[in-house]
N, C-alpha and C positions, 0 to 999 in steps of 0.2 A: 834423141840427144839430149844432154844434160848440160847446161850453160851456167856457170858460176858468174855474177857480176858483182865484182867489189866496189860498192859505193852504190846504196839506193838513193839517190838525191835528185835532182832536180833532171838530170839526164839519164841517170842508171835506170830510175822506173819506167820511164817511156821506152828505153832500150828492151828492159824486161818485157813490156808489154807488147812490143813490136815482136820479139822472138816468140813470144808464147801464141801468137796469131798465126805463125807459121809450123806450130807443132811442138815445140821444144819445149822442155821441162825447165824451168829458170830458178835459181835460187841466189837470192841476194845476200851478200854479206855486208853487214852493217854493223858498227860498234855503238848504234844509237837504239837503246831497247824499245823506248815508244814505238819507233818507226817500224822496228821489226814486229813489234805486235801489232801493229794496225795492219801490216801487210798480211800475216798468217790470220787476222781475223777479218780478210776481205775488205778492209777499208782503204779504199784508195786515199794515199798519202797528197796526191797531185789533183784535186778535183777540178781546178783551172786548167788542167792540163786536156785539150781535146782528144778524144780516142782512147784515154788510158782506162777508163772506168770498164769500158766494155772489155777489155783484154782481162782485166782481174775476174771478170766473171767466168773466165774459161777454166780457173781452177789449177793452172799450171804455173804459177808464180807463187814463190814462198819466200821466207826468210830467215836468217838466223845469224846470231853472233858469235856461233861456233865455228872456227876456222875449218876445222876437220869435217864437220858437218857439211859446210858450203862447198868445199873443194874435192872431197873424195869421190872418185867416180867421174868427175867432171870431164867432158871431152873438150870443153873450150872454157878459159879461164880469161874475163876481161876485167882490167883495171881501168876505174873510172872515177878516182877519187882525186880532190883539187890539189895541184901544185900553185901555190901561191907566190908572194913575195914577201920578204921579211923587213924588219925596219931599214935596214941598208939596200933595200931593193935588188937582193940577190933571191934566187930561186929558193923557196922553202920546199924541201923534200919530205918532212916528217910524215905526213898521211901517208904519203906513196908508199915509203919505206916501210911504215908500220903495216900496211896491207899487204905488200909483198912478204914482209917476214911471216905473218901469220899465216898465208895461204901457203906460200912454198912448200912447207915440209908435208903437204898434202897433195902436192901435185903428182898425177900418176904419169906413168911412161906412155908416150904416144900422144899427149894432149897438146892442143894449142894454147899458147898465151898470147893475149893481146893486150897491148897498152893503148887506151883511147885518150887517157889524161893529157893533155897539151904539155910538152915537156922541152927543155933546152935539147939541141943537136947532139946525139950520142946518148943519150940518157936509157933508150930500150936497150943497146947492146951493152953498154960499159957500167951501167949501174942497177939495172933491172937483172940482167943476163946472170952476172955474176952472183947476184942475192939469190936468184933461183938456183944456180947450179951447187951453191954453197949450202944451203938448207935443203934441198931434195935429193942432192946427191946424183943428179941426172943432169946430162951433157945438152945444153942448148944447141939447138940445131943438128944434134943426132938423137938423143932422147925425146926432147922435147921440141916442139917449134915455136918460134918466137917472132912477134910482128908489131908493128905500130901501125895504127889507122887512126888518124884524128876524128874527134867529135867535131861537126861542123853544122850543128843545130842552134836553134834560138827557143828559149824559155817561152811556152805559149804557142810553138809551131812545131815541136820535136817530132812528131810523127810526121807531118807533112812534109818536112825537112828532111827527113828518112826517104822519103819517096823521090824528092826532086833534085838533091845535091848528089853527083856522083861520090862513091865511097872510095876513098884513096886507102892503098895499103902499100906497106914496105917491109919486108921481112929482114933478119939478119942473115939469110940466106935463102937461095931461089926456092926450096921447099917450103921454108916458112912462108914466102910472099905468095906461093901459089896455094898452099892449105887455107890461109888467111881469106884470099881471094875467092875461093870455093866455099867457105862459109858464109860470106857476106851476099854473095851470089845467091845462096840459097835461103838467106834470112831476109834479104831486102828486096825490094822492087825496084831501086835505083841502079844505074850502072856501076861497074866495079872498076877503078882506076888503078893498076899495078904500076908500082915505081920500081926504081931499080935497087933500092935498099931502104932498110929503115931511117937511116939519116936523110935520106931526100925526102921521104915522106913527112918526118918530124919537120924539115925545114919549110916545107910547101905549107904547113899551119901557121907556122910564125911569119912567113911571107904575106900569106893572105892576111891576118890579123894585121901587122905591121904597116902593111899598104893602108887599110882602113885609118888607123891612126895618123900617119903622116899626110893622109889627105884630109881629114879633119883639121889637123893643124895648119895645113894650107888656108882652107876655110876660115878658120879663126885669125889668121894673119890678114887673110881680105878683110875681115870683120874690122879690126883695128885700122885698116886703111881707110874702108867705107864711113865708118863712124866719124873719122877726121875730115874726109871730104864731102860728108852728107849725101852719100849714095845708098840706095835701097840694094844692100847685097843680094838678098833672095831673088829679086827680080833679075839682076844682073847674072846670076848663078843659073836660073832657069833659062834664061837666054843663052848663057855661054853652054849649057849641056843640051841645047837643040841642036848642036853641030856634034855627030854621033862617035867623036874621038875625045869628047870633053866630059868628064863622068865626075866633076865636083860634088863633094858631099856638103852637109849643113851645118854650119857655124853654132856654137851655142854655150852654155855655162860650164861645160866640162864634159868629160867622157867617163862612165861609169861602167859597172858590170865586173863579171870574173875574167874576160878575155882581153877586150883592147888595152885597158889601162894596167894589164900584167905582163902579157906575153912578149910585147917589144922589147921588155927588159931581158928576156932572155937572149935576144941577140945584141943588146946595147953595150957597147964599150966604147973605148977611145978611138977606134977606128972606124965607127959610125956615128959620125957627128950629126947627121939629118936624123936618125932615129932618136938620138938623144935631145936634141931640139925640139922634135915633134911631142916626146913627153913633156917637155918644160912647158912648152907653150899651153898644150891641153891641160896640164895640171894647174896651170896658171890662170885660166878662164874664170873660175868661180871668183877669185881676187877681182879681175875685169868687171864681171857683172857687178859686184859690190860698189865698184867706182863710178859704172853707170847710174846706179840707182841713187849713190850719194851725189851726184851732181845734179841729178834730177830734183831732188828734195831740197838741195843746198847743203844739208848735213846730216848725218846718222846719229849724230849724238841725241840721245833722249827719244829716239824714233820707235815705234813699234813694227817690226816687220813679220809677216806670215811667208813663210815659204811652202808653197803649194808641191808636194811631192816628195816623200823619202825616199821611195823607190828609184832606182837609177833609171828607169824608161818608163812610159805609160802603160797601164794596163799588166804590169808585172810584179808581184811581190817578190824583189829580190834588191837587196840594199847595198851589196859588197861594193866596196868603192863608189858608191854613190855621191853624185856632186853635191847633193842636198848637205852632206857634212862640212865638206870646205867653205861651201858657199854660206852656210850657217855661220861658221867661225870667222871667216871674212866681215861678214854684216857686225858680228860681236865686236870684234877688234875696232871697228871703227865708231862703237858707242850705241849700236842699236839693241834693243830688246827682241829677240828672235824666239818666234814659235814656228812649230815644224809640224803640218799637217799632212796625213794621208789617209784617205779612205780604205786602203787596204791594211792598214795597220791599226791596231790598238793603241791606245794612250801609253798602256805599259810597255809595248814594244817600240814605241817611239822612245821612251826613256830609256830604254836599254841600249839605244845609242848615244846616250848622253846628250840628248835633246828634249827640248820640253815642249809637249803638244800644247796648243791653244786651249784656255779656259772654255772656250765655247766657239761655236763656228756657224755663220760668220761671227766676227767680233769688231771691235772700233780698233782701226790700225791705220799709221801712215802709208803703209805699202805693201804690196804684194810682190813675192818673187815666184814666177812658176819655173819649176826644175823639171817636173814630171805631169804632163798635161794629161791625166786620168780621164776616162770617160764620163766619170761622175762629174768632172768639172766642166764640162761642155754647156751646161744650162746654169752657170754660176751668176748670180745677179750682184754684180760689183755694187751696185746702190746700197746693198745689205751692209757693206764695210763702212761704216760711219767714221768719216774722217780722213777716208782714202785720199790720198794725193797723188800718189804715182805706182804704176805696175812695170816691173822688170819682166820683159817676156823672152825668158832664158832659152826659150825653144823655137821662138819663131811661129806660135800656133795660133795667136790671136787675130790676125788679118785687121779687120776694120771694126773692132767691136762697139757696142753701144756702151757708152761711160758717161757716168755723172761728169756734170759739169766740173772743170778744173783739175779731171783726173788725167796726165799725161802717161802714155806708155813709152817706154825705152827698151830697145831690143838690141842683140848681139849682130850689129852689121845693119841696124835699120834705126 
């Protein structure tokens, strides 16, 4: 079986690895020439992703920037390129549209096309399908089969997630659903869950992600209340969640990554005030964290603050929609000099985000703000930060640390 994967990124590469371990020949289509060269030279572009390196040794994975070479003769074509939001928080389809336009002329009769990119409801049938038909001259549902199957994995555990989470599929017709289910049954070790149609499958991913966003917003609302009442929210949540029907998430200085801050906007409109409010609450937590730190210091004017963690979460080099950006901005707006440190990023990579890395580390400063608690920080000596007066524990990771005299810790809900 020849499989073409459009988008050899943090999800596409582990997918290729998974399919290669099942004996498929995988060709990745990507417009990034260095990424293509790395793959063709046997260099694993994701060394931190467990299990990927072993699959690269199989010799069944290649890549190209030539759409004809990628798609010609492919039995299955999978699109896993990002759909983000624009400045008006509307879906930005440019990458998906470009990938479909490039590969569609080379789709062969009888092939299966799958969209794994998370998209608004109706995109597979009403956007991808017509483009495929127009550019290939083939009819979706007749000459080619078309389905949606959402990616449900996280960076750092992709291959494990592919084994433990059911694979959801829904096609534009029954034949497309059945063929997609057969494909994933052969390629994965997880159960396959067939849904009625592509739209139901698309909605399932948006519901899954939006549930988490709304739940986090509820926890963040609890944090506002707990801070006013002097309550230890994390202890309260742990106690509440001892009841099996309670699944309260954790509060924090914001929600980052390419999923949760984005996909609820694919559902949000005037008729969904809860979803809109959740996004507003979560987007406002960076400013709230800055307010908490300002209250601890008395003023941020003239203070030096080091934000720990550019990545959106610990242990993953991914900064898309990271809360580090609005947190740094909120601190600067209140008069602080802000440095952002992250052991996973070089100084130049930090500067590419319009942020300033610290001139040394540790360094004299008034405060630290924990945004992503990487493993490298776990043995951090707080006494090495001369002049340190306060720590914003934005992720609730410190517990009861050993601190120099006079240093206070403020949290979100504690």
